[in-house]
C-alpha positions as CSV (number, residue, x, y, z in Angstrom):
1,M,-4.4,42.0,-97.5
2,D,-3.1,45.6,-97.8
3,K,0.0,45.6,-98.0
4,F,2.5,44.6,-101.4
5,C,4.4,42.1,-99.5
6,N,1.5,40.2,-98.5
7,R,0.5,39.9,-102.1
8,L,3.2,38.8,-103.5
9,E,4.2,36.4,-100.8
10,I,0.3,34.7,-102.0
11,L,1.6,34.5,-105.2
12,I,4.9,33.0,-104.5
13,K,2.9,30.5,-102.2
14,E,0.3,29.6,-104.4
15,N,2.4,29.0,-107.7
16,K,5.0,27.2,-105.7
17,T,7.5,29.2,-107.1
18,K,11.0,29.3,-105.5
19,K,12.3,33.0,-104.8
20,R,15.2,32.6,-107.2
21,D,13.2,31.4,-110.2
22,L,11.3,34.8,-109.3
23,A,14.7,36.7,-109.2
24,D,16.2,35.5,-112.2
25,A,12.8,36.6,-114.2
26,I,12.6,39.8,-113.2
27,N,16.3,40.5,-113.1
28,K,16.7,40.8,-109.0
29,S,18.5,39.0,-106.8
30,P,16.9,36.5,-104.6
31,Q,17.6,38.8,-101.0
32,A,15.7,41.3,-102.8
33,I,12.5,38.8,-103.3
34,T,12.9,38.3,-99.5
35,E,13.3,41.9,-98.6
36,M,10.2,42.7,-100.7
37,V,8.3,39.9,-99.2
38,K,9.4,40.7,-95.3
39,D,8.1,44.4,-96.5
40,R,11.8,46.1,-95.9
41,M,12.2,47.0,-99.6
42,N,9.6,48.8,-102.0
43,P,9.7,47.7,-105.2
44,S,9.8,50.0,-108.4
45,L,7.3,50.4,-110.7
46,D,9.2,48.5,-113.5
47,T,9.7,45.7,-110.4
48,I,6.1,45.5,-109.9
49,R,5.4,45.4,-113.8
50,A,7.7,42.8,-114.1
51,I,6.2,40.9,-111.3
52,A,2.9,41.2,-112.2
53,R,3.5,39.7,-115.7
54,Y,5.3,37.3,-114.4
55,Y,2.5,35.5,-112.5
56,G,-0.3,37.0,-114.8
57,V,-2.0,39.4,-112.4
58,S,-3.0,43.1,-112.5
59,E,-0.4,45.7,-111.9
60,E,-3.3,47.7,-110.1
61,W,-3.9,44.3,-107.6
62,L,0.0,43.7,-107.1
63,E,0.6,46.8,-106.4
64,H,-2.5,48.6,-104.5
65,G,-4.5,45.3,-104.1
66,S,-7.6,47.3,-105.8
67,G,-9.3,46.2,-108.9
68,Q,-9.1,42.4,-110.3
69,K,-6.2,40.0,-109.6
70,I,-6.1,38.0,-112.8
71,M,-4.8,40.4,-115.6
72,E,-7.7,40.5,-118.9
73,E,-5.8,38.3,-121.0
74,S,-4.6,39.5,-124.3
75,P,-5.1,36.5,-126.7
76,G,-1.8,34.5,-126.5
77,Y,-1.0,35.7,-123.5
78,V,1.4,33.1,-121.0
79,P,2.2,34.2,-117.5
80,S,5.9,33.8,-117.4
81,V,5.2,31.2,-114.5
82,F,4.4,28.6,-116.7
83,Y,7.8,28.8,-118.8
84,E,9.1,26.6,-115.9
85,K,6.6,23.7,-117.7
86,L,8.9,23.6,-120.6
87,D,11.2,21.7,-121.2
88,P,15.1,22.7,-122.0
89,A,14.5,22.3,-125.6
90,E,10.9,24.2,-125.8
91,L,13.1,27.0,-123.6
92,E,15.6,27.1,-126.2
93,V,13.1,27.4,-129.2
94,L,11.5,30.1,-127.2
95,K,14.8,32.2,-126.5
96,L,15.8,31.7,-130.0
97,L,12.4,33.0,-131.7
98,R,12.0,36.0,-128.9
99,D,15.8,37.1,-129.7
100,S,15.5,36.8,-133.4
101,P,16.3,40.0,-135.0
102,E,13.7,38.9,-137.7
103,I,11.1,38.6,-135.1
104,Q,11.7,41.4,-133.4
105,T,11.7,43.6,-137.0
106,I,8.3,42.2,-138.0
107,V,6.8,43.1,-134.5
108,K,8.0,46.7,-134.7
109,A,7.5,47.2,-138.3
110,L,3.5,46.5,-137.1
111,G,3.6,50.0,-136.2
112,V,1.7,49.4,-133.7
113,S,1.8,50.7,-129.8
114,K,4.5,48.6,-127.4
115,E,1.5,47.0,-125.6
116,V,0.5,45.1,-129.1
117,Q,4.5,44.3,-129.9
118,Q,4.5,42.8,-126.3
119,D,1.1,40.8,-127.3
120,A,2.6,39.9,-130.1
121,L,5.5,38.5,-128.8
122,D,3.5,36.9,-126.2
123,A,1.8,35.1,-129.2
124,V,5.2,33.4,-130.4
125,E,5.2,32.1,-126.6
126,A,2.1,30.7,-126.8
127,L,3.0,28.9,-129.6
128,V,5.9,27.4,-128.1
129,K,3.6,25.9,-125.5
130,L,1.4,23.8,-128.1
131,P,2.0,20.4,-128.0
132,K,4.7,19.5,-130.7
133,N,2.1,17.8,-132.9
134,Q,-0.2,21.2,-132.8
135,R,2.5,23.4,-133.7
136,K,2.9,22.4,-137.4
137,K,-1.1,22.6,-137.9
138,H,-1.2,25.9,-136.3
139,L,2.2,27.4,-137.9
140,G,0.8,25.6,-141.6
141,K,-2.3,27.7,-140.6
142,M,-0.9,30.8,-140.2
143,F,1.5,30.8,-143.1
144,E,-1.4,30.1,-144.8
145,D,-3.6,33.0,-143.8
146,L,-0.3,35.2,-144.9
147,D,-0.4,33.8,-148.3
148,K,-4.0,34.6,-148.9
149,K,-3.5,38.0,-148.3
């Protein structure tokens, strides 16, 4: 399994991903995914990064086959492949939160690296994935903690 195409094919099969879903998630055509799986197209680093993030695997493993397969996860990280398990209403809430100028401004105002900014946005995604009865509990706790500061 020394080729990118083999590792990509394994991820698609292991996760029972439709090529169209992966393509949509990384802004590529389904044909481009097929070409990568058949080793007729070399992905860019940005594409490798997007695929790795989608599946929650390390870029190093995906690109070169070295290192650990599973990415060292930061708290709140949710691989994109799990979005498929959300119902349409949850996906809409997630989109509203991710696209919210207020959330983006708050995250950018933290004055931290892009990686930490992404971790903060991933934490918002993790919150959306919580069972509905737990969201209020966690949101309430978050605001209580902020009020104490």
